[in-house]
Every structure is written in C-alpha cells, then in structure tokens.
N, C-alpha and C positions, 0 to 999 in steps of 0.2 A: 895342712889340713895330708892328711893320707889319700894317696891312690888305690882309688877299688878296681879289686880284680874282678872282671866281670866270668860267667861261666867258667867256673873251675870245674872239675873232675871230682869227683866223690873220694876217688883213694886220695886227692890230694887234701879234703878238707879232714881226712881222717890224720895223714899224715902230719898237719898240722896238731892235732887233739895229742896224737901219739907222742910227739915231740915236746909241748907242752906238759904233758902228763909225766915223762923222763924227767923234766925239770921241777916237779912237785908243785907246779901249779892248780892252782882250785878251780874246778870244772867252769865252778862262774865267769871266773876272769878268763880262761879259755874262750868260754862262750861270747864274752863280752869285744874279744879282741878278735877273732875271726867276725865279728859281726860291726866292726869297725875296717875291717879292710876289704871283706866280703860283701856281698851284698847282705840286708839286713837279715831277711827272713831263709837265710843261707841254710839253715838248722839251730831247730829250735835247743835250746836249755835242757832238755830232759834227754835228748838226745844225744846231746855232749856228755851229760854225763855218763850214760850207756856203756857211749865209747870207751870214757875214762876207764869205768868200771871193768871193764873188757880188755883192755891194755892192761888195768893191774892185777887181771885175773892171769895174765902169762898169755893173750894174744900178742900178736903179730902182727897179725895180715890186715894190711888196711884193702885191700881187691875187694870185689863181691864176691860171693860165695856162687859156684854153679847151683841153680833153681832147675830143679823140673819141672817143665809145664803143669797144669794140671789136665788130668787126663779130660777129653772130651766124652761126653756125655752120649754124645751122637752115636752110635752104631751104626754099619752098613745093612742090618736087620732093621732097626728102626726105620731108616730110611726109604725099605723096601715096604714095608707094612703102612708107613704114611701113605706112600707113594698107589699103593694098591687099594686105598680105601679114597684117595683124591679122586683115582680113575675110576670108580666104585657114583661116584658123587662130584660131578664136574664145576661143581654150582655151591663146595665148602666152603667155610668159613673156619677161622681159630679155634673160635668158640665149639661147632659140631668138630672139630678134629681130636678138641678138646674133651669133651664128652668120649669119645673113643677110645683115647687114649690118657686118663685119669692121673695115671702114674707120672706122666712129661707135663713139663711147667709147658706153659703158652709160649714163653719166648723160647724156648728148645724147638717145640712146634713151628712156631713162625719161623726161626733159623733152617731150619730141616728145608720147610718149603719154598723159600726165598734163595736161600745159599747154595744147596745142596741138588735140588730138586727143579732150578731157576722158574719156576711159577712165579706169574705176577697178578 
C-alpha cells in the first residue's frame, strides 16, 4: 500500500502534474495517481486538466501568481459620513443607516460601524 503524503504545497502538486505531462500521461491518469498518493480531494480532475492545458500551452510556472487585493469599498470619506449620521442619532440601526446610504450595502455599513468606528 502507498504511503499518503499529507499537507503538500500547491506548487508540489503542480510540479507532479508538470512531470507527468512531460511524460505524456493523460490528465485522468495524472488525477488518479495524485489522488492515490495525496489526499483523495487534493485536486479535482477538472483542475488537473486545467494545469495540463496550461503546461501544454507553454507555461512552466508552478508557483502562485502575485494577486492584488480587492480594493476596499470603505473610504475615509464614507467613514466620516457614517460617523456624522450616527452622532446625529445615537439610537441608530443598520437599517436606518441603509436608508441614509442606499448605494452602500448593509454588510459594508456594518463593517464601517463595527470595525472602523468601533460602535457596538
């Protein structure tokens, strides 16, 4: 019986896929062998196929690409406006703030009130 490898790095799995792809092994067989050695749910067959296509297309990078974070929708101006509304009516609710700021989602307003203004 094969010994299972626990907690592999993503680049390790991709390197194995790249290796098998270089040996012209089919994606389904690569997935079967990866699943036998690593955890069953380490990577779906569809993801293996995606990486095989990438490597056949000339990609050689097995590491994660740098990604920029999603820009925050909470600006300092918004925080100040929400703070001013809260100070006008200390018995506010998220619903009442939502009526004052219809362009902002309730979850964003909640984040402004709890995380930026530290109101409870």
